[in-house]
C-alpha positions in Angstrom: 102.2 134.7 -8.8 101.4 130.8 -9.4 102.5 130.5 -5.7 100.0 132.7 -4.8 97.3 131.0 -6.5 98.1 127.3 -5.3 98.0 129.1 -1.9 94.7 130.5 -2.1 93.3 127.8 -3.9 94.3 125.3 -1.0 92.6 127.7 1.6 89.6 127.6 -0.5 89.8 123.5 -0.5 90.3 123.3 3.7 87.4 126.4 4.3 84.9 123.9 2.0 86.7 121.0 3.9 85.7 122.5 7.1 82.3 123.4 6.2 81.5 119.7 4.8 82.5 118.8 8.5 80.8 121.9 10.4 77.0 121.0 8.1 76.1 117.8 9.0 76.8 118.8 12.7 74.9 122.0 12.9 72.2 120.2 11.1 72.0 117.4 13.9 71.6 120.5 16.4 68.8 121.7 14.2 67.0 118.7 13.9 67.2 118.5 18.2 65.5 122.1 18.5 61.5 121.2 18.5 61.0 124.8 19.4 62.4 125.7 15.9 60.1 124.6 13.1 63.2 124.1 10.9 63.8 121.0 13.1 60.6 119.4 11.1 62.6 119.6 8.4 65.4 116.5 6.7 69.0 116.5 7.7 70.2 116.5 4.7 68.2 119.9 4.0 69.3 121.5 6.8 72.8 120.7 6.4 72.3 122.6 3.0 71.0 125.8 4.6 73.8 124.9 7.4 76.8 124.5 4.8 75.7 128.1 2.8 75.5 129.6 6.0 79.3 128.6 6.9 80.2 129.7 3.3 78.8 133.0 3.7 80.6 133.8 6.7 83.2 132.3 6.1 83.7 134.9 3.1 83.1 137.2 5.5 85.5 136.7 8.3 88.3 135.1 6.0 88.4 138.0 3.1 86.0 141.0 4.4 82.9 140.2 1.5 79.9 140.6 3.8 77.8 140.1 0.5 76.9 136.3 0.5 75.8 136.8 4.1 73.7 139.7 3.1 72.2 137.6 0.5 72.0 134.3 2.2 69.7 136.2 5.3 67.6 138.2 2.7 66.8 135.2 0.6 66.4 132.8 3.8 64.2 135.4 5.0 61.9 135.7 2.1 61.7 132.1 1.6 60.5 131.6 5.4 58.3 134.2 5.0 56.6 132.7 2.2 56.2 129.0 3.7 55.2 129.7 6.7 57.8 130.3 8.7 57.3 132.6 12.1 60.5 135.1 12.4 61.2 133.2 15.4 62.0 130.2 13.7 64.5 132.1 11.3 66.4 133.2 14.4 66.7 130.4 16.1 68.1 128.8 12.7 71.1 131.6 12.6 71.0 131.5 16.4 71.7 127.9 16.2 74.4 127.9 13.3 76.4 130.8 15.3 76.5 128.8 18.4 77.6 125.4 16.1 80.5 127.5 14.6 81.9 128.6 18.4 81.3 125.1 19.5 82.8 123.1 16.7 84.8 125.3 14.7 86.2 127.6 17.8 85.1 131.3 15.8 86.2 133.7 18.2 83.0 135.5 19.0 84.1 139.1 19.2 85.7 138.5 15.6 82.6 137.4 14.5 81.0 140.5 15.7 81.4 142.1 12.6 78.9 139.7 11.0 76.3 140.0 13.7 76.3 143.3 12.8 75.5 142.9 9.3 72.4 140.3 9.8 71.2 142.6 12.2 71.3 145.6 9.7 69.8 143.1 7.2 66.7 142.3 9.2 66.5 146.0 9.6 66.4 147.1 6.1 64.4 144.1 5.1 61.7 144.3 8.3 58.9 146.4 6.4 59.3 143.9 3.3 58.2 141.0 5.3 54.7 139.8 6.5 56.4 139.7 9.7 56.3 142.1 12.8 59.9 142.1 14.6 60.1 144.4 17.2 63.3 147.5 17.0 65.2 146.2 19.4 65.2 142.2 18.4 68.7 140.9 18.6 69.0 137.6 17.0 71.9 136.1 18.4 71.0 136.7 22.0 69.8 133.2 23.5 66.6 135.0 25.3 63.7 134.9 23.0 62.4 137.2 20.7 58.9 138.3 21.0 57.8 138.6 17.6 54.2 138.4 15.8 52.9 137.1 12.8 49.8 138.1 10.9 49.3 135.9 8.2 46.8 133.9 7.2 48.9 130.7 8.2 49.2 131.8 11.5 45.0 132.5 11.6 44.6 129.0 10.6 46.7 127.5 13.2 44.7 129.9 15.9 41.9 128.6 14.9 42.6 125.0 15.3 44.0 125.7 18.8 40.3 127.4 19.5 38.9 124.6 18.2 40.6 122.0 20.4 41.4 119.6 17.7 44.6 118.2 19.1 45.7 115.6 16.1 45.3 118.6 14.0 47.5 121.1 16.0 50.6 119.0 15.9 51.1 119.7 12.4 52.4 123.1 11.4 51.4 125.2 8.4 54.3 125.0 6.4 54.2 125.0 2.5 57.2 123.6 0.7 57.3 122.3 -3.1 57.4 118.6 -2.7 57.7 115.8 -5.8 55.4 113.1 -5.3 56.0 110.1 -7.7 55.2 106.5 -7.9 52.1 104.2 -8.8 48.5 106.1 -8.5 45.0 104.5 -8.4 44.6 106.4 -12.1 47.8 105.0 -13.3 51.4 106.4 -12.9 51.2 109.5 -11.2 53.9 112.2 -10.8 53.4 115.6 -9.9 55.0 119.1 -8.3 52.7 120.2 -5.4 53.2 122.2 -2.1 52.6 120.7 1.6 49.9 122.3 3.5 50.9 121.4 6.7 54.1 119.1 8.0 54.5 117.0 11.4 57.8 115.0 12.9 55.7 111.8 11.4 54.3 112.8 7.6 52.9 115.6 5.6 49.9 116.8 4.3 48.7 118.1 0.8 46.2 118.7 -2.2 45.7 116.9 -5.2 43.5 116.2 -8.4 45.8 112.5 -8.6 44.0 109.7 -7.9 45.9 107.8 -5.2 44.9 105.2 -2.7 44.3 104.3 1.1 47.9 102.3 2.3 49.4 103.4 -1.2 53.2 103.4 -1.1 55.4 105.8 -3.0 58.1 108.2 -2.7 58.4 112.1 -1.9 61.2 114.7 -2.7 61.0 116.7 0.7 61.8 119.5 0.0 61.8 119.4 -3.9 64.0 122.2 -5.2 64.5 122.7 -9.4 67.4 125.3 -9.0 70.8 124.8 -9.0 72.4 123.3 -6.5 69.4 122.1 -5.1 69.4 118.6 -2.7 66.2 116.5 -3.5 65.9 113.4 -1.6 63.5 110.8 -1.7 61.8 109.4 0.8 59.5 106.3 0.9 55.8 107.4 2.3 52.6 105.8 2.9 48.7 107.1 2.5 47.4 107.3 5.3 44.6 109.9 4.7 42.3 111.0 1.9 39.8 113.8 2.0 37.4 114.2 -0.4 37.6 118.0 -1.2 35.5 120.8 -3.8 36.4 120.9 -7.3 37.3 117.2 -7.7 40.7 117.8 -5.4 41.4 115.3 -2.9 43.5 115.9 0.8 45.9 113.5 0.9 48.1 112.9 4.7 51.0 110.4 4.2 53.6 109.2 7.2 57.3 108.8 6.6 58.6 104.7 6.3 62.1 105.9 6.9 64.0 108.7 8.4 64.4 112.5 7.9 67.8 112.7 10.4 71.0 111.7 9.1 71.8 108.8 6.7 74.5 106.3 7.8 77.4 106.5 4.9 
């Protein structure tokens, strides 16, 4: 029995090592997919998502345990809907992870088909529980775009910006992620946890009752997770926009002063 336990431990360690190599490569591909809004997220966050996907799929393929990938898809679907992503963004994320595993890890598509079926079934079971309209015949792992609609206030706001022809604001995407802002505010030391109102490749916009100053440099954890396993990386930002809003609230626009891509080790 000790030999079997050592063998199992060795297999688990090898699996984690392979997942550790897979995750950043998959994150690179997601960051490069400009039509997928997940590409706006930092490399570390995408690497975490890809790593969790890899571990969940490995459990299914190696041990016949499909519960982790079922939970992963349900959890990420709920989060993506609440954060303002369209269903096609999540489908693209899944497709990129899947193709990366085939290209990088040489996973066999025929063997992976059982996992495909589980993911497809999960989407079918949660379709009515999310504010997304996903066609019944949508196949997540096809390369062709899936025609989907999302009827939410977030999307309506984006449509309104398109109609007004505001090109600068059109480049910002109404994604709502938790962030932690910390630094020195205009009224003293300012630290707060809030949510983004929009995100672009160069910066983000959030609402705050705090006093910030134009050209102020500070740090932001983006995204910010207070749950176990969360990866909270601080990024330097500069305040480039301040909007005085009702109820003593400020709209704060910041530009990133450093890349959100893969950091050199």
